[in-house]
DOKOLRO-744734 format. One record per residue (C-alpha): x, y, z. Coordinates in steps of 0.1 Angstrom, whole numbers, plus 5000, padded with zeros to 4 digits. Example, Ala and Ser with C-alpha at 12.3 -4.5 7.8 and 13.67 -1.06 7.14 Angstrom:
BEGIN
512349555078 513749895071 
REM end
This chain:
BEGIN
236860652039 232960532032 230660522063 230860122060 234460112067 234660372099 233960282133 230660282152 230060462185 227660342212 225360602222 223060332248 222959962249 220559982216 221460272194 224960402180 226060732159 229060842139 229561152124 230761182089 231461522073 229861702101 226461542096 225461252127 224060942114 222060752142 220960362138 220060112158 222859822171 223059522147 222059702117 223959642090 224659932062 223859942028 225860112000 223960361984 224660211946 224459891931 227859701926 226859571891 225459881878 226960141894 224160341896 222260531928 219760331945 216660561941 213660341955 212660141984 212559851961 216359921952 216759931988 215459601997 216359431966 219959501977 219859412013 218559071996 220259031964 223159231967 221759431934 219159661930 215859581915 216459661880 219659431879 218059191898 214859171873 217059201841 219558891857 216458681867 214658711832 218158621813 218358341837 214958171831 214457911809 212758061778 209657771773 206157831769 202957671777 
REM end
């Protein structure tokens, strides 16, 4: 069972926690946990840019860049 599937426990009105395999994770309430891997290429997230891309595009930066490049119109000025 992943950390995404488990119930977080409220510490106070702004913070919640969860213990997974003896490790306590603490986060602000209302924050959605992202996966540690890209659904498209199945590689682990390794940079802040990958995290930001996962939040906004649901794929890592590399997959987003490659997908965007492939879908662009190939016209030149």
